[in-house]
C-alpha positions as CSV (number, residue, x, y, z in Angstrom):
1,M,5.6,-6.7,18.5
2,S,3.6,-4.4,20.9
3,L,0.1,-3.2,20.0
4,T,0.3,0.2,18.4
5,L,-2.2,2.7,17.0
6,T,-1.3,5.2,14.3
7,V,-3.8,8.0,13.8
8,L,-4.5,8.5,10.1
9,G,-7.5,10.8,10.3
10,T,-10.0,12.1,12.9
11,A,-12.3,14.6,11.1
12,S,-16.1,14.5,11.2
13,P,-18.1,14.7,9.0
14,H,-15.7,15.7,6.2
15,P,-12.0,16.0,5.8
16,G,-10.2,19.3,6.3
17,P,-6.7,20.6,5.3
18,G,-4.2,18.2,7.0
19,R,-7.1,16.4,8.7
20,P,-8.5,13.3,6.9
21,S,-11.7,11.6,8.1
22,S,-11.7,8.6,10.4
23,G,-8.9,6.1,9.9
24,Y,-6.3,4.3,12.0
25,L,-3.5,1.8,11.5
26,L,-3.4,-1.0,14.1
27,R,-0.3,-3.0,14.4
28,G,0.3,-6.0,16.7
29,G,1.0,-9.7,16.8
30,G,2.6,-9.7,13.4
31,A,-0.4,-8.1,11.7
32,E,-1.3,-4.7,10.3
33,V,-5.0,-3.7,10.1
34,W,-6.5,-0.6,8.6
35,V,-9.4,0.4,10.9
36,D,-11.9,2.6,9.1
37,A,-11.3,4.1,5.7
38,G,-12.5,7.7,5.8
39,F,-11.8,10.3,3.2
40,G,-8.1,10.8,2.7
41,T,-6.9,8.0,4.9
42,F,-5.6,5.7,2.1
43,A,-2.9,8.3,1.3
44,E,-2.0,8.7,4.9
45,L,-1.8,4.9,5.3
46,Q,0.9,4.8,2.7
47,K,3.2,7.0,4.9
48,Y,3.4,4.1,7.4
49,T,3.0,0.9,5.4
50,D,2.6,-0.7,2.0
51,P,-1.1,-1.4,1.7
52,A,-0.3,-4.7,0.0
53,R,1.0,-5.9,3.4
54,L,-2.3,-5.4,5.3
55,A,-3.6,-8.4,7.1
56,A,-7.1,-6.9,7.0
57,V,-9.3,-3.9,6.8
58,W,-12.0,-3.3,9.4
59,I,-14.9,-0.9,8.8
60,S,-17.1,0.2,11.7
61,H,-20.0,1.3,9.5
62,L,-20.7,2.4,5.9
63,H,-21.1,6.1,6.3
64,A,-18.7,7.7,3.9
65,D,-16.5,9.4,6.5
66,H,-15.6,5.9,7.7
67,S,-15.5,3.9,4.4
68,A,-15.2,6.1,1.3
69,D,-11.5,5.5,0.8
70,L,-12.1,1.9,0.1
71,L,-12.6,3.2,-3.4
72,A,-9.1,4.7,-3.4
73,A,-7.8,1.3,-2.1
74,V,-9.5,-0.5,-4.9
75,Y,-7.8,1.7,-7.5
76,G,-4.4,1.4,-5.7
77,L,-4.6,-2.4,-5.3
78,A,-6.1,-3.2,-8.6
79,F,-4.5,-0.6,-10.9
80,G,-1.8,1.2,-9.0
81,G,0.9,-1.4,-8.6
82,L,0.0,-2.1,-4.9
83,T,-1.5,-5.5,-5.6
84,P,-1.4,-7.8,-2.5
85,P,-0.1,-11.3,-2.7
86,E,-3.6,-12.6,-1.9
87,P,-7.0,-10.8,-1.4
88,V,-7.1,-8.7,1.7
89,P,-10.0,-9.6,4.1
90,V,-12.3,-6.6,4.6
91,Y,-14.6,-6.9,7.6
92,A,-17.5,-4.5,7.1
93,P,-21.3,-4.3,7.6
94,E,-23.6,-6.0,5.1
95,G,-23.7,-4.3,1.7
96,C,-20.1,-3.0,1.6
97,A,-19.1,-5.0,-1.5
98,Q,-22.3,-4.0,-3.3
99,R,-21.6,-0.3,-2.7
100,L,-18.2,-0.7,-4.3
101,A,-19.6,-2.6,-7.2
102,G,-22.2,0.2,-7.7
103,F,-19.5,2.8,-7.9
104,F,-17.8,0.9,-10.7
105,G,-21.1,0.2,-12.5
106,R,-20.7,-3.5,-12.0
107,P,-23.7,-5.8,-11.4
108,D,-21.9,-7.6,-8.6
109,A,-18.6,-7.5,-6.6
110,G,-17.0,-10.4,-8.3
111,F,-14.4,-8.1,-9.9
112,L,-13.0,-7.4,-6.4
113,A,-12.1,-11.1,-5.9
114,G,-8.4,-10.7,-6.7
115,I,-7.7,-7.9,-4.3
116,L,-10.4,-7.8,-1.6
117,D,-12.3,-10.5,0.3
118,V,-15.3,-8.7,1.8
119,R,-16.8,-10.5,4.8
120,P,-19.9,-9.3,6.7
121,L,-19.5,-8.2,10.4
122,Y,-22.1,-9.2,13.0
123,D,-22.4,-8.7,16.8
124,G,-19.7,-10.9,18.4
125,H,-17.8,-11.4,15.2
126,V,-14.2,-12.5,15.9
127,A,-11.3,-12.5,13.5
128,R,-7.7,-13.5,14.3
129,H,-4.6,-12.4,12.4
130,G,-1.3,-13.7,14.0
131,D,-1.6,-12.9,17.7
132,L,-4.1,-10.1,17.1
133,T,-7.8,-10.7,17.8
134,L,-10.5,-8.4,16.6
135,T,-13.9,-8.6,18.2
136,A,-16.9,-6.6,17.0
137,R,-19.9,-5.4,19.1
138,A,-23.0,-3.9,17.6
139,V,-23.5,-0.3,18.9
140,V,-26.2,2.3,18.7
141,H,-26.1,4.5,15.6
142,D,-28.5,5.5,12.8
143,T,-27.2,2.6,10.6
144,E,-25.6,-0.8,11.2
145,A,-22.5,0.0,13.2
146,Y,-19.9,-1.8,15.3
147,G,-17.3,-1.0,17.9
148,L,-14.0,-2.9,17.9
149,R,-12.1,-4.6,20.7
150,A,-8.5,-5.5,19.7
151,E,-6.4,-7.8,21.9
152,C,-2.8,-8.8,21.5
153,R,-0.7,-10.5,24.1
154,G,-2.5,-9.0,27.0
155,S,-2.9,-5.5,25.6
156,V,-6.4,-4.2,24.8
157,L,-7.6,-1.4,22.6
158,A,-11.2,-0.5,22.3
159,Y,-12.7,1.7,19.5
160,S,-16.2,3.2,19.6
161,G,-16.7,3.7,15.9
162,D,-19.8,6.0,15.8
163,S,-22.1,5.2,18.7
164,G,-24.6,6.7,21.1
165,P,-24.3,5.7,24.8
166,C,-25.1,2.0,25.2
167,G,-24.2,-0.9,27.4
168,A,-22.4,-2.7,24.5
169,L,-19.9,0.2,24.2
170,T,-19.2,0.1,27.9
171,E,-18.6,-3.7,27.7
172,L,-16.4,-3.2,24.7
173,A,-14.2,-0.9,26.6
174,R,-14.1,-3.0,29.8
175,D,-10.5,-2.7,31.3
176,A,-9.1,-1.5,28.0
177,D,-5.6,-0.1,28.1
178,L,-6.6,2.5,25.5
179,F,-10.2,3.5,24.6
180,L,-10.3,5.4,21.3
181,C,-13.7,7.2,21.4
182,E,-15.6,9.6,19.4
183,A,-17.0,12.9,20.8
184,D,-18.9,14.1,17.8
185,I,-21.6,16.4,19.3
186,G,-21.8,19.1,21.9
187,A,-25.2,18.1,23.3
188,H,-28.0,15.7,22.6
189,R,-31.1,16.8,20.8
190,E,-34.5,15.4,21.8
191,G,-34.5,11.7,21.0
192,E,-31.0,11.7,19.5
193,Q,-28.6,9.1,20.9
194,V,-26.6,8.1,17.8
195,H,-23.4,10.0,18.7
196,L,-21.5,10.7,21.9
197,T,-20.9,14.0,23.7
198,P,-17.5,14.4,25.4
199,E,-19.2,13.8,28.7
200,D,-20.7,10.5,27.3
201,A,-17.2,9.5,26.2
202,G,-15.7,10.3,29.6
203,R,-18.5,8.5,31.4
204,T,-18.2,5.4,29.3
205,A,-14.4,5.3,29.9
206,R,-15.0,5.8,33.6
207,E,-17.6,3.1,33.9
208,A,-15.6,0.5,31.9
209,P,-13.1,1.4,33.4
210,A,-10.5,2.0,30.8
211,R,-7.0,3.0,31.6
212,R,-6.6,5.8,29.0
213,L,-9.1,7.7,26.9
214,L,-8.2,9.1,23.4
215,I,-10.8,11.5,22.0
216,T,-11.4,11.4,18.2
217,H,-14.0,12.1,15.5
218,V,-14.9,15.5,17.0
219,G,-17.7,17.2,15.1
220,P,-17.9,20.7,13.7
221,T,-19.7,22.2,16.8
222,L,-16.7,21.4,18.9
223,T,-12.9,21.8,18.8
224,P,-10.7,18.8,19.7
225,A,-9.2,20.7,22.6
226,A,-12.6,21.6,24.0
227,A,-14.0,18.1,23.6
228,T,-11.0,16.6,25.3
229,A,-11.2,19.0,28.2
230,R,-14.9,18.2,28.7
231,A,-14.2,14.4,28.6
232,A,-11.3,14.8,31.0
233,A,-13.6,16.6,33.5
234,V,-15.6,13.3,33.7
235,F,-12.8,10.7,33.2
236,G,-9.7,12.4,34.6
237,D,-6.2,13.3,33.5
238,A,-5.6,10.1,31.5
239,T,-7.5,11.8,28.6
240,A,-5.8,12.9,25.4
241,T,-6.7,14.1,21.9
242,A,-6.1,11.9,18.9
243,R,-4.0,13.8,16.3
244,E,-3.0,12.8,12.8
245,G,0.4,11.2,12.7
246,D,0.5,10.3,16.4
247,I,1.5,6.8,17.3
248,H,0.2,5.3,20.6
249,T,1.6,2.2,22.2
250,V,-1.3,0.3,23.9
């Protein structure tokens, strides 16, 4: 099975009509992984797979536009007839399980044990599911955050999550076949380096160098088309816009 990326949502910082927040379905090596669980993406996920079949869930950081639909997943898996045959590993920054427990008014996350197995990410964390390897790198953001490098039978996808420009992000994207990268802001403000401009995304892809650049998570000061054009001016013609429902072969 080739490595494929299905775009579930790309919006920042909130969903819009027909445009959920950040979320993707990664398939390869016999595994299916839900990458980021932004608002509205659990519903989109069900268009393409049975959530009970997921090998894992991978969360880049705990901002709600990347993680809030874990709540929808808990309802679906625990009460909605989508119960998995065994708990689904959830790789996420420290505190994820406690946040879920807090929403349900529980003192701890033990009630999740039958459906989710929440495991903390750290810089250099590696998880393997079938022939799919997931490696996390800590990136620069205003909270604990990770980018993802997914490798399967020689194919490589890199995902920025939310990040400012940093060496770790360039290394993450090194020689990637596809670099899925945010372009959330139009320009940096004084001292702000926690998100990427389109030019930052293009520059990181060029320096890596990645083979293809896919622009996502475009913020409200930009349009996806404008962000992609600005990134392409730095990286080149192998730049495209991530759109909901698109499936990319890596």
